C-alpha positions as CSV (number, residue, x, y, z in Angstrom):
1,M,7.5,-18.0,7.7
2,R,4.5,-16.7,5.8
3,L,4.2,-13.0,5.5
4,A,1.4,-10.9,4.0
5,V,2.4,-7.5,2.5
6,I,-0.4,-4.9,2.1
7,S,-0.4,-1.3,1.0
8,D,-2.2,1.6,-0.6
9,I,-5.4,1.2,1.4
10,H,-6.3,4.9,0.8
11,G,-9.1,5.2,3.3
12,N,-11.0,2.2,1.9
13,L,-12.2,0.5,5.1
14,E,-14.3,-2.2,3.4
15,A,-11.4,-3.4,1.3
16,L,-9.1,-3.5,4.3
17,K,-11.5,-5.5,6.4
18,K,-11.9,-8.0,3.6
19,A,-8.1,-8.2,3.1
20,L,-7.5,-8.9,6.8
21,S,-10.2,-11.5,6.8
22,T,-8.7,-13.2,3.8
23,I,-5.2,-13.2,5.3
24,E,-6.6,-14.7,8.5
25,D,-8.5,-17.4,6.6
26,R,-5.3,-18.3,4.8
27,K,-3.4,-18.6,8.1
28,V,-0.7,-16.1,7.3
29,E,1.6,-15.6,10.3
30,S,2.4,-11.9,10.0
31,I,1.5,-8.7,8.2
32,I,3.5,-5.7,7.0
33,C,1.8,-2.5,5.6
34,L,3.8,-0.4,3.1
35,G,1.9,2.8,3.6
36,D,-0.7,5.1,2.0
37,L,-3.3,4.4,4.6
38,V,-5.1,7.7,3.7
39,G,-6.1,9.7,0.7
40,Y,-9.0,9.3,-1.8
41,G,-11.2,7.0,0.3
42,P,-13.9,7.9,2.8
43,F,-12.6,6.5,6.1
44,P,-9.0,7.6,6.8
45,N,-9.4,7.5,10.6
46,E,-11.1,4.1,10.6
47,V,-8.4,2.6,8.4
48,I,-5.6,3.9,10.7
49,E,-7.4,2.8,13.8
50,L,-7.8,-0.8,12.4
51,I,-4.1,-1.0,11.5
52,R,-3.2,0.3,15.0
53,K,-5.7,-2.1,16.7
54,R,-4.2,-5.1,14.8
55,N,-0.6,-3.9,15.7
56,I,0.4,-4.2,12.0
57,L,4.0,-3.1,11.4
58,S,3.8,-0.2,9.0
59,I,5.8,2.4,7.1
60,L,5.0,5.8,5.7
61,G,3.6,6.2,2.2
62,N,3.9,9.3,0.0
63,Y,0.2,10.2,0.3
64,D,0.5,9.9,4.1
65,A,3.5,12.3,4.0
66,A,1.5,14.7,1.8
67,V,-1.4,14.7,4.2
68,L,0.8,15.3,7.2
69,E,2.6,18.3,5.5
70,E,-0.5,19.4,3.6
71,K,1.7,20.1,0.6
72,F,2.1,18.6,-2.9
73,N,5.7,17.6,-2.3
74,Y,5.0,13.9,-2.7
75,I,1.8,13.8,-4.8
76,R,0.7,15.2,-8.1
77,D,-1.0,18.7,-8.0
78,T,-4.2,17.6,-9.7
79,E,-7.8,18.6,-9.3
80,V,-8.6,15.3,-7.5
81,N,-5.7,15.8,-5.1
82,K,-6.6,19.4,-4.5
83,F,-9.7,18.0,-2.9
84,C,-8.6,14.7,-1.5
85,M,-5.4,15.7,0.2
86,P,-6.8,18.7,2.3
87,W,-10.0,16.7,3.0
88,A,-8.0,13.8,4.4
89,A,-5.8,16.2,6.4
90,K,-8.9,17.9,7.9
91,Q,-10.5,14.6,8.8
92,L,-7.5,13.2,10.7
93,K,-7.8,12.9,14.5
94,D,-4.8,14.1,16.5
95,D,-3.8,10.6,17.7
96,N,-4.0,9.2,14.2
97,R,-1.9,12.1,12.8
98,S,0.7,11.4,15.5
99,Y,0.7,7.7,14.5
100,L,1.4,8.6,10.9
101,K,4.2,10.9,12.0
102,S,5.8,8.0,14.0
103,L,6.1,5.7,11.0
104,P,9.5,4.9,9.5
105,K,10.3,5.3,5.8
106,N,11.6,1.8,5.4
107,I,12.2,-1.4,7.3
108,V,14.8,-4.2,6.9
109,L,14.0,-7.6,8.3
110,E,15.7,-11.0,8.0
111,F,14.1,-14.4,7.6
112,A,15.9,-17.7,7.0
113,S,19.1,-15.8,6.2
114,K,17.3,-13.6,3.6
115,K,17.4,-9.9,4.1
116,I,14.3,-8.0,2.9
117,R,13.9,-4.3,2.6
118,F,10.4,-2.9,2.6
119,V,9.7,0.5,1.1
120,H,6.7,2.4,-0.2
121,G,8.1,3.9,-3.5
122,S,11.7,2.9,-3.8
123,T,15.0,2.9,-1.8
124,R,15.6,6.4,-3.2
125,K,12.3,8.2,-3.0
126,V,9.0,7.6,-1.2
127,N,7.1,8.5,-4.4
128,E,9.3,6.9,-7.1
129,Y,7.4,4.4,-9.3
130,L,9.2,1.1,-9.7
131,L,7.1,-0.2,-12.6
132,E,7.8,-3.7,-13.7
133,G,10.8,-3.9,-16.0
134,S,11.5,-0.2,-15.8
135,K,14.9,1.6,-15.9
136,N,14.1,3.0,-12.4
137,A,13.6,-0.6,-11.1
138,E,16.8,-1.8,-12.8
139,G,18.8,1.0,-11.2
140,V,17.4,0.5,-7.8
141,M,18.0,-3.3,-7.9
142,K,21.6,-2.8,-9.0
143,E,22.2,-0.7,-5.8
144,L,20.2,-3.0,-3.5
145,K,22.3,-4.6,-0.7
146,E,19.5,-6.9,0.5
147,D,18.3,-10.0,-1.1
148,I,14.7,-8.9,-1.7
149,L,13.1,-5.5,-2.2
150,V,9.3,-5.2,-1.5
151,C,7.6,-2.0,-2.8
152,A,4.2,-0.6,-3.3
153,H,3.0,2.8,-4.8
154,T,2.3,1.6,-8.4
155,H,-0.9,-0.3,-7.3
156,I,0.0,-3.0,-9.8
157,P,1.4,-6.2,-8.3
158,Y,4.3,-8.2,-9.8
159,V,7.2,-10.4,-9.1
160,K,10.5,-10.0,-11.0
161,N,14.0,-11.5,-10.6
162,Y,17.2,-9.6,-11.0
163,G,19.8,-12.4,-10.9
164,A,19.9,-13.6,-7.3
165,K,17.8,-10.7,-6.1
166,M,14.0,-10.3,-6.2
167,L,11.7,-7.3,-6.6
168,L,8.1,-7.6,-5.4
169,N,5.2,-5.3,-5.6
170,D,2.0,-6.1,-3.6
171,G,-0.4,-3.9,-5.6
172,S,-3.1,-2.1,-3.7
173,I,-5.7,-3.0,-1.1
174,G,-8.1,-0.1,-1.7
175,K,-7.4,1.8,-5.0
176,P,-6.9,-0.8,-7.7
177,K,-5.3,-0.1,-11.1
178,I,-5.6,-3.6,-12.5
179,G,-8.8,-3.1,-14.6
180,R,-11.0,-4.8,-12.0
181,P,-12.5,-3.5,-8.8
182,N,-10.6,-6.0,-6.6
183,G,-7.9,-5.5,-4.1
184,T,-4.5,-7.3,-4.1
185,Y,-1.8,-8.1,-1.7
186,M,1.4,-10.2,-1.6
187,E,2.1,-13.4,0.3
188,I,5.8,-14.3,0.8
189,D,6.7,-17.7,2.1
190,I,10.3,-18.1,3.3
191,S,11.7,-21.3,4.7
192,K,15.2,-22.7,4.6
193,G,16.3,-20.2,2.0
194,N,13.4,-21.0,-0.4
195,I,11.2,-18.1,-1.4
196,D,7.7,-18.6,-2.7
197,T,5.4,-15.7,-3.6
198,E,1.7,-15.4,-4.4
199,I,-0.3,-12.3,-5.5
200,V,-3.7,-12.7,-3.8
201,E,-6.6,-10.9,-5.5
202,F,-9.8,-10.6,-3.6
203,E,-13.3,-9.3,-4.1
204,Y,-15.1,-7.0,-1.6
205,D,-18.2,-4.8,-1.4
206,Y,-16.7,-2.0,-3.5
207,E,-20.2,-0.5,-4.1
208,K,-20.5,0.3,-0.4
209,T,-17.2,2.2,-0.6
210,A,-18.3,4.0,-3.7
211,T,-21.6,5.0,-2.1
212,D,-19.9,6.2,1.0
213,M,-17.5,8.3,-1.2
214,E,-20.5,9.9,-3.0
215,K,-22.1,10.7,0.3
216,K,-19.0,12.6,1.3
217,N,-18.7,14.4,-2.0
218,I,-15.4,12.9,-3.0
219,P,-14.7,13.5,-6.7
220,S,-16.4,11.3,-9.2
221,A,-13.1,10.2,-10.7
222,C,-12.2,8.6,-7.4
223,V,-15.5,6.9,-7.3
224,K,-15.2,5.6,-10.8
225,N,-11.8,4.2,-10.0
226,I,-13.3,2.2,-7.2
227,R,-16.0,0.8,-9.4
228,T,-13.8,-0.1,-12.4
229,G,-10.2,-0.6,-11.2
230,I,-9.1,1.9,-13.9
231,E,-7.6,5.3,-13.0
């Protein structure tokens, strides 16, 4: 079983389309999305609609939750978010809003006798950062009942073992923090109890996304992030 894990698209339609094309070319069997479909990027509705059209199994991200509630409960109260969160909320069509509301907060699946829990932030909070090697990550992994935890939210991909358990982070499709304007996702290959992982980094037409953001008066800090991969 080969599985692609994507997340943190953040309204970046160009990056999502390239990611899905790359996944298809690599003949991956299934896709799971770990949330944050909206926020920052110029095309929240189009991203949701493409995820829905492809019937991609998804969970709710912290920015999705913030946009639904139109509150700063799950995101930082910054000047950028003071624009981006209400803007995304205003853009959402009713059916896409209903779709986000329907998303679960986590999913547990089993492949080849390996149980995998998929979350956006952590098993404890939708907006908890599990940075590689952090105390937060160590604490969560000690409590984890499944064999593998797959998370998102940090926008920085990694693979780390905790004894017999494994913690994976797929990075970000549409809002990179890796110092390059490329998207990342995770491929997981599980067969007969063996687990192989690969962080896939891909290029896309980020300049088109940046230009579309400028046309919609999205803050320059967001545009710069798209062009540089630095927040």
